[in-house]
N, C-alpha and C positions, 0 to 999 in steps of 0.2 A: 477344224478338228474332225477326225474320221476314225472309225474303227469297224471291225467286222465281228459279227457274232457267228461263230462256226460251231455246228453241232458235231463235227467229226470227232473231235477229242472227247466230247461228252458221250457220244454214242459208244465209243470204244470203252469209256469208263463204265457206262451202264452195263455193257455186256460183261465186263470184268466183274462188276458187283453182282450181277445176276448169276454168273457161274459160281461165285463164292457163296451166295445165299442158297442156291438150289431151291428145293421146295420144302425143305424141312426146317428153315429158319437159320439163324446164326447167333453167335455169341459175341458181344462187344468186348474189345480189349480196353475200352476207354472207361474211366471212372465217371460216375454220375451221382453226386451226393447233393441232395437238395433238401429243403425243408419238408417237402412232401415227395420223396423219391419215387420215380416211376419204375415199376418192376417188370419182370419178364412175363411174357405171354405163357410160358410154361406153367407159371403159378395160376394164371387165369384158366388154363385148361381144366383145372380141378373144379371150376365153377359151372360146368356145363349145364347141369340140372337146374341150378339156381338161376342162371342167366336165361334159360329157356322159360322158366316160370315168370321171371320179371318181364320178359319180352311180350308176354300175353296181356300184361296190364296196360291200361290206358296211359300213354306217355305224352304229356303236353309239351315237353321239350321237343318232341318230334312233330307232333300234329299242329302245334301252335296253340297259344292260350286264348280261350274265348274272350270276347269283348266284355269288359267289366269284371272279369273273374277274380281280379286281385283287389277289388274294392269292397268296402264294408257295406254291402247292399244286397238286394235280392238276387243280383246277378253274380255275386261273389261265391267263391268256393265254400263248401259246407264244412266248417270246422267241427261240427258235431260228429261227422263221420270219423275224423281223426281222433277225437276224444273217445269215441266208443271203441275204436280199435285199441287204443292205449289202455283203456279200462279192462278190456278182455285180456290184455297182456300183463296186467298187474300194475298199471301206472308207473312204468319204469322211469319216466321223466321227473317223477317226484323224489327220486333217490339221489340226485346230485345237484350241485350248484351250477349255474350257467351264465354265460355272457351271450346275449342275443344280438346279432349284427345284421342290420339291413342297410340298404343304400343302392344307388344306381351304379356307381363305380367304387372300387376300392375295398369291397368286402373281403375278397380273397387275400389281398396283401395285408390288410389290417388284421385279419384272422391269423395269418402266418406270423406277423410281428408279435402279436399278443401271445399266441401259443408258445413261441420260442421263449419269450420273457418268462412265462409261467413255468415252463419246463426247467429252465436254468435256475429258477427260484426253488426248484425241488418238487413241484407239484406233478402229480399224475394227471395228464390232460387228455380229454377227449376233444376231437375237433371234427366238425361236420360241415363240409363245404360242397359247392357245386358250381359249374359242371366239372367233369373230369377231362383229362387230356387223353390218356391211353387206356386206363382200366378203371372200372367203377369202384374198385377198392380204394382209389385215391381219395374218395369222398369222405372216408372214415379213417381217422387215426386215433390210436389209444395208447396211453402210457407215456414214458419219458423219452422215447427216441424219435417220435414224430413220423414214423413210417406208416404207409398204408396198412390197413388191417389185412391179415393173412387170409388166403383162400380157405385154409383149414378152419380158422376161427369163424369166418363168415358162413361156411358150410355147416359147422356144428350148431351155430346159433339158429340158422334157418331151419335145420332139421328139428330143433327143439320147439320152435314156435309155428311150424308150417300148419299144423292142425288148426291152431287158433286163427291163423291168417285165412286159411281156406273157409273156416266157418264165418269169419267176418266178411269175406267176399260174398258169400251166399246171403248173409243177413243184410248186406248193403246192396243187394241186387246187382252185384258185379261192378259197383261204382268206385271201389277203391282204386287209387291211381298208383303208378310206378313210384312217384315221389313220396306219397303218403306211406307206402309200405316200406320203402328204403329208409325214410326218416324214422319210422317206428323201430326198425332193426337197429339203427344207430343208437337210439335211446336205450334199447334193450342191452346193447353191448356196453354202453357207458355205465349202466346200472350194474351189470354183471361184473365188470372189471373194477367197480368201485372207484371211479375216477374222482379226483378232488374237485375238479371243475371241468365244464365242457364249454367249448367255443362253438356256438351254433349259428350258422349263416343262413339267413332266410333265402328261399329260392326265388320268390317273386313278390315284390311289394312288402307286406308285413302283416297287415290286419287279418287277412284271410289266408295267409300262408300256412302250410301244414306244420311249420315249426312254431307257430304262435300259440302253442298250448302250454308253454312254460308259464308257471304261476309266479306271482310276486314273492311268495315266501321262498322260492327256489332260485330267484333271479338275482345275480350279483350286480348286473348293470345291463342297460340297453345302449346300443351304439347305432347311430345313423351316420353313415360316412358322407354321402353326397346325395343330392337330388338333381336328376337330369331327365332329359326327354328320351327315355327308352321304355319300350313296352307301353307306349302311350295308351293304346286302345284298351289293353287289359287293365290298366290302372286309372281309367276315368277320363283320359283325353287331355289333361292339362298338368302343368307343373304343380298347381295347387292340389289337384286330386292325388297326384303321386305322393306329395308330402303328407297328405292326410292318411293315405294307405300305409306308408312306411312308419309314420308315427304311431300306428296301431300296435307296435311292439312295446310301447311304453307301459310300464306297470306301476301300480301304486307304491310310492315310497322308495322306488329303486332309482339310483342315479342314472342319468342319461348323458352320454357323451356324443356330441355332434361334431362332425369333421368339417365339411365345407371346403371353401367358403360358400355361403348361401346368400342369395339376394335377400334383403331385409324381410320382405313380407313372407317368404318361404320359411325363414327361421322363426318368425312370429307364429306360424302355424304349429311348428313343433313345440315351441315354448308354451303356447296356449293349451296344447294337449297335456303338457307335463304339469302345469301350474295347479289345476284342481286335484291332481293326483299326488300332490306333495312330493314330486320327484325333482330333486336338484338337477340342474342342467349345467354341464361343463362344456364350453365351446373350445375346440382346438384352434379357433381363430381369436381367442380372448386377447385383449390388449397386453396382458401380462405374459403372453407367449411370444417368444422371438426365436426365429430359426432362419438360417441362411446357409446356402451352399458356397463354400469358400473356393474349392478347387477340385480337380480330379486326381486320383492316384491309380496305381495298377498293382494288382496282386494276382499271382498265378496267371498272368497274361490277360486278366480281366479288369476292366475299369471299376472303380468305386468312387463315390463322392464323399469328400470330407466336409462335414457340416458342423455348425455350432447350434446347440439347442438349449434354450432356457425356458422353463415353465415356472411361472410364479403367479398362480391364480389365487385370488383372495375371496372371490364370491362363492356362495353356496357351499363349496368344499374347499379346504385349504390344500393346494397342491404345489409342490416345489421340487424341481430337479434342475441341475445344470450339467449338461453333457458337452463340453468343448471337444473339438476334433473328433467328432463321431464319424465313423467310417461305415457308410451304407453301400452295400452291393446292389441294392434296388435303386436305380437311377431316376433322376428327374425330380422336379419340384413337387409333382403330385405324389410321388412315393415318400418324399420327406413329410408331406402333409399326412399321409397314411401312417407314417411312423409316429408323428405327433399325436394323432388320434389314438393309436394303440398305447402310447406312453401315458396319456391322460387316463385311459381306462385302467392300465396297470397301477397307476398311482391311486386311483379310487379303490383298488383292491389291496393297497398298502404294500406294494412290492418294493424291493430295495434297489438303490441306484445301480449297483454293480450288475444285478440281474437284468435291469432294463438295458444298459449299454450292451452287455454281451448278447442279449436276445435280439436287439435291433441289428447289431453288426453281423450276426451269424445267419440272418434271414436271407434266403434267395428262393424265389418261386419260379418253377419251370414256366417258360413262355411269357414271362414278364420281364422286359428289358434284359433278356438272357443272351449273353455273348458266348459263342463257341470258342474254345481254346484254339491256339495255333495247331496243336496236335490233332484236334478234331477236324479243323478245316483242311489240314493237309491230308487227312484220311480221305477227303473228297477231292483231292487234287486242287485245292483252292489256296495255294501258297500266296503269300502277300495279300491275302484278302481276309477281312474281318466279316463275320456273319452275325447279325443281330436278329433275333426273333422276338416278336412281341404281339400278343393277341389283341391289340387295340382294334376296336370296331365301332367306336362312337366319335362324335365331333370332339368331345373333351379329351378322350384318350389319344386321338390322332394329334391333337395340339401338344399333348405331353410327349408323344413320341417324336414329333418334329423338333421339340426343344432338346430332347436327348441327342438326336442326330446332329443338331447344330453344335452341341457341347462337345461330344466325343469325336466328331468327324467334321470339323469346320471346312476342311479342304480335301481335295482328292475326289476320285471317281465315286459315284453313288448310284446304286441300282436298287429299285424297289420291286419286290414281288408281292402282288396283292391278290387276295381272294376274299370275297365277301358274301354274306347271306343276302337274300333278296329283300328282306324286310328291314334293312338298315338304311340310314340316310347317306347314300353314296355321295351326293353333292357336297354335303357338309364335311364328310370324311376326306374327300379329295381336296377340297379347298384348304383344310387345315394341314394336311400332310404335305401338300405342294406349296404352301405359303412360305416355307422357310427356305432351306437349301433346295435348289433345282436339281432333281435327279438327272443323271445322264441317260438312264434307261429305265423304263417301267415295263414289267412283265405282268400282265393280267391273266390269271389262271383260274381254275375251278377246283373246288374241293367238295367232298360229300358233306354238305351241311345237314345237321339233324333234321329229319323229316323229308329229305330229298328235295327241298325247295330249290336247291342249286345243284347243278351237275358236278361231276367229280373229275379231278385230274389225279391219277395215281401217283404214288410216291416216286416211282421211277421217272416219270415225266418232270415232276418238280425238280428232282435231283439233276436231270439233264439241263433244265433251264438255268439253275444256279451255276453249274459248271460252265455252261455256254457263256453266261454273263462274265464269269471270271476270266475268260480268254482276254477280254479287254483290259482287265486290271493287270494281268501278268505282263501285257505288252507295254504298259505305261511305267513311268518312273515312280509314280506315287502308289502307295497301297490303297486299295479301295474298300468300300463297305457295301455289303449286300444286306438289305433290310427286308425281312419277310413278315407280313402283317395283314390285317383285315379281318381276322377271325381266329378264335382259339382252335378251330378245326384245321386250319392250315398249319398252325403251330404243332398240333398233334401229328399231322402227316410228316412234318419235318423231323420231329423227334423220333419217329419211326424210321424214316428214310435215311437219316444221317448216320445211323449206326452209333448214336451217342449212348444208347441204352441197349440192353439185351432184349431183343424183341423179335418174335416170329411174325412175319407179315407177308407170307407168300400169297395170301388171298388178295392183298393189294396189288401184287405184281401181275395177277392174272386178270384184273379188271380191264375193261376197254379203255384205251387211251383217248383222252379228249385233247383239244388243241390249247395253245397258249396264245393270247394276244400280246404282241410285243410292240412298243413304240419308242421312238427315239426323240429326244428334245434337242433342237438347235443345230443339227448337222446330219449329213448323210450317214446311213449305216446299211449294212447288208444282213439279210435275214436268211436263215436256213430252217426249213421245217425239220421235223424229227426224221424225215426220210432223205435229208440232205439235198432237198430241192431248193436251190437258191433263188431269191427274189430281191431285187435291189430297190430300196425305198429312195427315190430320187428327190423327194421334196421333204423339207422340214416338217415335223409333226405328223407325217403320214403314218397311219396305222396299218399293220398287216394282220388280217384275220386269217388264221389257218384253219380251213375247212368249216368250222362252226365258231360262232362267237359265244362268249358267256353272256350273262344278263345284259340285254340291249341297253338298258338305262345306264349301267355302269360304263359300258363302252362309250356311249354318247357323252356322258358327263366328263370323263377323263379327256376325251378328244376335244370337247368344247373348252374345257379349262386350259388345256395345254396350248390351244390355238391362240389364247389371249396373252400368253407369256411373252 
């Protein structure tokens, strides 16, 4: 088998797109309706002063979290600082009921499922999540439609409380962080809008997270989705310390829903925390809960999984629901598990079966097992090619993504486009992602990871890479699949570059272009640089480094792994 990757067609396409975009942005003709829809940069331009203010605050998402900062110890974040800020703002977090969600993976999806269920039930829902893909407004949604907070609402709120925030910054000797201030703003907005309930996602850990100021009298439930090896140093260095940190969100007398599956001693840590606090624990892995994926279907050119779900829990709290032929647009066993966790939480809040089904079935989250439509792919000249984008970046999420690929695309050409942050476990990620279906091509590229710890490939280069890869697919008799993964940052770049949404991104187009590492498994292939300089890879598994490599460890690990196949 042999194919050629030619940049000629993609270069022409890039020029065409650049001439269309110009320097003033563009407007998409394609629809984009999601649980948390991404909005235009025109709206964000109104936030100039607010964003400038926030940019000056200490941002641990960019700088990295200090060792032990998420633990309930002397090294942990100072929750007193957050409480003092909220007190100066009138304690807005005491004016609404909340569900507090922590966990290594699955927080965003569980929040989306639960928010949708509650909105369909008729509640006005506030939702606070992180990180965002394209605009910071995505982190806050208010009301019954689930969209990001408007720039006008955010500006008005900020203007009303800026004096208090400035005073707090002075009184705290400049120690208030970006996350603390934005969390406080979210709580102020939820209070102002009189939401019936808020879904609040912890940023890091739980015990010392800025969101962990919610009191037991205002907490409807605590949710811990999963426990995994991420942010190890910040959370104490072990699975046990991570479990202890995340179980810090448990409050006296409030039900606790745990997702899992957990290894037994980790689940015991959570239960041991809940027991003396008289907090009933509901496990989404309870023997009375049965769920299975039966088959795949398609709607509007996108796959969904048809599942059966039965919850019949007799312990602690009586929960029952039966949802046969449940249609989930969020793919994979891990997303079904997230749906079960959200459903258990909804049942704790006494929601109705019809609202649960409708909420689960209507949930779709950008960048999580997201397929582009045929129309969207054709706009990129990717006919006969499916494009799947997923922000997987851990061993567990890579395993889930590999399962999705095997299910939706068991045969036919497969291309992986991967970019990762430098602090992730690249070996584990590569092992899981490549352990299923063998990809025909892997493109290793760079994106601007928060904090600049990894270099960046602009949207135009990424777009050229996908178009180049599709040359092979169009030449074959079978339709192919392009999977883009490794980081939510690369997903964000894709959503910008693909013209799926209305977005002004001329600043991306003006940044310096970095190279892409491309390698081919199992047969010869021909490579072209972005300048159409051809180099023939004459040996199997040979990697071509164009000008500069990305993170050397990632290069080495993928090369070593592929050499053993």
